[in-house]
N, C-alpha and C positions, 0 to 999 in steps of 0.2 A: 610478526612484523618485517617487512624486508627492510634491510639497512640501507641507510640513507651515505651518499658520497657526496660531501661538501668540496668547494674547490673556490679559491679566489684567483684569479686570473685578468690579464688586461682584455678588455671589450674589443670585440671586433667587428665588421660591418653586417658579418651574417648572423648577428646575435639580436638582430633589430627587431624580429617578430616576437620572442620572448621578452625583449625589452619592453616594448610598447604595451604587451600584456599584461606585465607585472605593473607598470607605472600606472596605467589606467585604474588597476585594483587599488595601488596606493593611493591615488588622489581621486577617490570617488566624491571626494565633497568638492571637488573643484572639477566638473564636466570640461571636457576637451583638453585639460593639462597635460599633455604628452609630447616629446619632441617628435618631431617629423624627421623621416629617415634620411634626407638629404642633410638636415641640420647634424643629426649623429655621425654621419660619412665625414663631413668637414672638420667638426672636433676630433675624431681619432686621426684624421691628416693632420691637424694641425699639432697634435699634442698627444702622441699616441699611448707614451707611459702614464698619463695622466688620468686615463679612463679606465675603471677598474670594476669588475663584474664579480659577482659572488654566483655560483652555480650550485644548485641541488639534483644530483644523478644527470649531470648535464644541461638542465634547465636554468637559464639565467633567471634570478629571481630578485634581483638586487644589485644597484650599481653606484658608483661614487664617481662623480663627473667633474673635473678641475681645469682651471686654465693658470696661468702665472701673470702676474699684473705688476707693473710699476705704480705700487700702491699710492705713492704720493701725487701722482695724478688726479687722483678720484679722490682720497682721504675719506673720513667716517662718514659722508653726506652723499649719499649714492643711492640711486634705485637698482634694482635688480637690472633692467634695461640699460642703464648706462655701464655697468660693469660688465655686462655680456656684450657690449656693443650692440644693441637691440637685437639680440641673438644671432649676431654672424660671429663672433667671438674675435672681433677685429682687434680687441684690447689685450689680447693675449701677447705677451713680451718673455721670450726666453731667457733674456737678462734682467727680469723684473726680479723683486725680492718676496714677494707674497703669493704663496699658493692659495689661490681662490676657489674655494668649494662651491660651485653651482648646482649641485644636485647630489642627494642622496636618498636614497630610499628601498624599502624590501616590501615585497609582496606580500599582504596582510597575512596570505595563506601560509607563510613560511615565517612569520614573526616568533619567537621564543626560543630560537636557536643562536641567539647573539650573534646573527649574520652582520648586522650594521656594525657592531664593534669591530669586526673582522675587516669590514671595509676602512673603518676609520684607522684601524693600526697599520694597515698597510698604505694610506694616505701620509700618516706620520712618518712613516720610514721613508716614503719618497721625498716627502719635506727636508728631512735631515740627509737623505743622499744627496739632493741638489742645492744642500746648502742655503735654504732660503729661511728669513727669519723667522716664518709662522705660517699657520694658516687661519684664514678669516673667510666668514662666510655669514649671510642673511639667515637667520632661524626663525621659522614660523611659530607661533604661540596657539596651536588649533585649540584648546581649550578654554582659551581665553572668554570667546563666547558665552561662556555658561557664567563667567565672572563679571562681565564689563560693566554689568549696572552697579556693583558693589565696589569695584577695585577699578583704580587707574593701570595701565600695563605696567608703571613701577612697581606698585605696590603687588602685583600679581607676580611679577618676576620675584620681587625678593621672597613672597612666601612658596614658589617653587624651589627656589635657591635654599630655603630652610625646611622642606620637604614637607610643609604643610599642604600644598596643593599638588597633584601630579599632572605633569604636563607631558604627552608621549614623545614631543620633540625637545622642548627645553630641560626637562628632566635625564634625558640622555645624553644631551650636550654636556651636561654639568657632570656627570658621571665621568666624562670622557676628558675631564680636565679644560672645558673651554671655559672662558669668561665672558661677560656681556660687557662691551665696550659703551654701548648706548643703545636707546630705543630708537627705530627707524620708522617713519610715517610713511605710509603710501609706497613701501618696498614693493611690496606685491598687491597692488589693489584690488587684484581679483579674489584674496583670500579673505574671505566674509567670516570664516571661523575663527581667524587672530583680527578681525575687526581692521584690517590693513596696517596692522602694526608687525615689526619683526625685530627682532634681537640682532645687533652686529657682535657676532661671536669672534673670539680670537683664541688660537693655541699658539703658545710659543715654543720654539724649538731652542731648547736649551743647550744645544751642539753648535748652534749658528755662529760662524767667525767672520765677521765683516770684513777683515781684512786678511781673508783665506791665502791670497795668492802673494802675500808680501814676502820679504825676505825672512823680516825678523817676525816671529810668530811665538805664542805660546805653546809651549809642549803639553802634551796630554799625559804622557807618563815621565815623571821626574825622579830620577835618582838621587838620593840623600846619602853621603857619608859620614859617620859619626867619629870623633875622633875622643877616645878614653884615654884621657893624657896622664901619664905616669910623674907623679912629682918626683924630682931628683935634683943633686945638685950639679949646675952646669959651670964650666970655665968660662966665665965671661957671655956677656951676650952673643959671641959668634956659635958659641955651641948650641945655645937656644935656637938660633935661628937655622941652624943644621937640621936640628929635630923637626922644626916647622917644617922646612921643606921635605924633609922625609914622608911626614903625614900626608902633605899635600900632594906629593908624587904618588904615594902609595891608592890615596883616595882616586886621583886622576887616572890612574891605570885602570881602575874599573868603571872609566867614562862617567863617573858621577858628576851631576849638576851643581851639587853643593858638598861643601866642606863645612865641618860645624866644630868649632874648637870650645873649650869649658871655660866658666868664669876662671878668672885670675888665674890661668894657666901659666903665667910668667913669674909667679911668686916666688920661683926659686931665685930669682934676682934679687928678691930682696935680702939674701943672706949678706950681701955687700953693704947695707945699711942697718944691721941688726942691732949694730951696737948703740944706735940711735933714739932707741925706742919704738914702739909700734906706730904713732902717729908721724913721726919726721922719717919712719922707715918707708910707709906705703907713698909718701911724698919723693922718696928719692926714687922709687920705682917708677913712679910717674914721668920720671925724666927720659924713659925708655920708650914710652906709649908712641909718639909722633915717629919714630924709627922703624918699631913693629909694624906700625899702620901701614906705613910705606912698604915696607918688605911684603906684606901680605898682599899689597895693592900689585906689586910686580908677580908674587905667584900666581894671582888669581888668571892673570894676563896669559904669562907663560904656560900655566898647566892647564887654560881653559876651563877654569872650574870658580862658580862664584863661592865666596868663602865668608861666612860667619866667624867671626876673629876671636871668638870667645870675648873673654871682658879684660880692660887694664884700668887702673886708676888714671885720672887725668886732673890736672888742676886749673881752672877757669876763673880768671879773675881773682885769684888767692883762695877760691872755693873746691874743695875736693869732691870728686865724682868719679862714678863707675860708669865706664863706657864701653860699649861694644861698636865694631864697625860691620858694615855689609861692604864687602869688596868685589863690585863686580866684574867678570871676565872681559868686560869691553872695557876697562879701565878707569871706570867711573866709582864712586863710594858714597855711603850715607852713613849716618850712626844713630844710636839709640842710647840715652843715658837711664840708667836703671832709676827708677821713679821710687820705689820703697828701698832704701838701706836697712837692712837688720838691724837690731839694737845692738848687737857687737859691732858692726859698722860704725855706727854713730857713735859708740862709746869709745872704743880703744881707736878709732881714725879720725872721729869729725866728720864723718862723711855726708855729703848733701844728697836731696833726691832731685831728679829732673823733671820735667814738668810738660815733656812733648810726647804725644804717643801717635804713631800715624802708621800705615803700612807702606812697605817700599814695593815699587814695582821691578820685577825682573823679568828676564827673557825665557823664566819659568813659572810666571803666574805672579800674584800679588803675595807678600809674605809679610809676617809680622815679626818683633823679637821683644822679648820679655826674659828678663834676668833673674835667676834664682827665684827669690822670695816675691816678686812680681807676680808670678804665675799664680801664687795662692791669695790674689785679689780677682774675683771674677769679673769686675766691672771693666778692668782692662782687656780681657779678652773678648767681652761682648762689645766694646768700641771698636775695636779690630774687625771682628767678623761685621760690624755695620758698613765697614770700609769696603770690605771684599775680601778678606785675607783668607788665603787658602791653606797655609801652611804656617805654623808659629814655631820658631826656633827658640828653645830655653836654653842656653848655658846656664850652668849650676857649678855649686862648689858646696859639698854638705861634708861635716866631719862624722857625723853619727849615722846609723841607719835609720834612725826615727826622723832625723831632720831630712836624709835623703826621701823617705816614704811622704812625707809632706809635699814634696816636691812633685813626686812621681805622682801621686793622687791626684793631686790640684790638676797637675797638666793632663791627667786622664779625663778628668771632668771638663777641661776645656775643651778637648777634642770632641766629647760628647754634645755637650750644649752649645758649640759654636759651630758643629758639622764640617770639621776640620781636620788635617794632620798635624800632630805637635813632635818636635824632634827634640829630644833633650840629651845633653851632653856634659857629662861630669868628669872631673880630677880623681885620680886615686893614690893609694899610697903614703907617705908622711913626709914632712920636713922637720927633722926634731932641733934643728938649729935656726929656725925662723920663727918670731912671736908673732903668735895668733895664727900658724896655719901649719900646727902640729899634724893633724890627722885628717885624712879624706877618704869618704867612703861612698861610689856612685856604682851604679848598672845604668847606662845608656840605653835610649830606647827611641824607637819611632812608634807613636800612638795613633789610633785611629777613632773615627767615630765608631759606634755600635749599632750596626745592623747586618742584614744578610748578605751584602756586597764585600763585607769589612770580616778579618778575622773573629772569630767567637771570642776572643779574650781581647779584644781591642788591643792587641800589639803587633805591628807587623815583624818588628824584629827587635832584639834587645840584647845587650852584651852580656859575657860573663862578667859577675860582679867582682870589683875589686882587682882586674885585670887590665894590663894596659893592652889596647887592640883598637881595630876599628869595624865599626857594623855599617853596613852598606844595606838598604832597601829601596824597591820601587815603591812609588805610590802614584795612583792614577786620579787625576784632577778631574775628569769627567766623572767618576763614581761620584763625587761631590754634589755635581751639577744634578747628578739622579736622586742623589739622596734628600737635596734641597726641594726638587719639585716632586718626588714619587715615596720618600722614606717612610718607615712603618709609622714614625714620629718625627714631625718638622717641628725641631724647637726653634727655629729663627721665624719661621711664618707663623708659628703658633702664639707669639707673644702676645701679653694682652696690652697693646699699648695705650687702652683707654682705661686702664688701672695703674700701670708704672712704666718706668721708661729709666733707661742709662743716658746719662747725658754728660759730655763731656765739656766742662767749663773751660772758656778761653779768657787767657789772662788779658 
């Protein structure tokens, strides 16, 4: 048997003879349904890159024809004649937001070679390249005539979706990630096989950026710098500020977008209050928090890096909390208060838990913060994921390896189940003269979801255990979009909302 050569390319006016022959064969149940030569010529002149042909041994056996429309002008209630400008294509608008598919067909003699899928793949790439919101098309349901007496169009579509019925057009659309927005009546009145009905289909471009041309934009590749902080005695707060700036400077030299400090990295300053007992000492340490936050904010601007400040104690209305700040490089800042103090923090210090959880907007996407013990509660990560979190930052402080592993394993689980990146940063070393802060164990890391696009181990980068250092790693936010839409498993999409849900209760 002779070898076949298959090519997908742009349609030309010279292809018309083959095009007509294939279209007549494809629509044998709709006599006279083929594009006239002048109409094809006009379409190619208007939007040449939108007209795609597939050839077998040089012969055009199928095509995908498209225009760009300003979809708001037409909405979901339109006919084929209206959306094509009554076949004049006057509706084509190069500045529109939707790639409208007006035709896809393959000659029946060449089916079974996945030619239509090739056409759709090229059309999707075009949609992404032109930064359009998605692809919309009206789809036939040609097998509906066999079921029209037993099923409504809605019931028929549901059975096709559930693979109880095969429809040569709709089954293919479902397999190509199209969704049915609604049922159209009299979209193609001459389509007797579909009984005049059609499905309004849409494929969403996950890479679409509405404000692509603005100066402030969300980056695709984000660089994270983790500070694995060595506990040591300092000569007052000035010595600590010097060490803080050293690490921010070091991370900034690598052009990182985020610098992440650990939980209670400032604990060495408690030495000044150690004679007061644990509860009073931690409140003494809280007196430095506002100044440290202010210094971090200045460093964020000066070194052009967003800083997750680790955590510090703070007293609000006489209650003690554990607070972390997000200091953005534009000078703004936000905060998050640890929701679950550990039993040790409650018993030794009388620490209270916060009650506010939400994502933060940054110039590098949406981020969340959970402090140490908080990451061991999966509900919090799921709430943040529902709010669009892409990167979760976890400042932590653990004294033993098993304590560290609780944080590490739970952080890895949050990355998998919430389809996000998780960056954990901890302290190492010891503070022999600071009560309740004797020993620290850490291995800071950037953790990923588990799928083909990510490291097999789910670890993008990690530190040497118990060694003062920084870890710098790049994470790709586009990979998260692809995971949400096309992952081997899709934990966020496949949640059984009919059976269970995670709800944030408002006070």
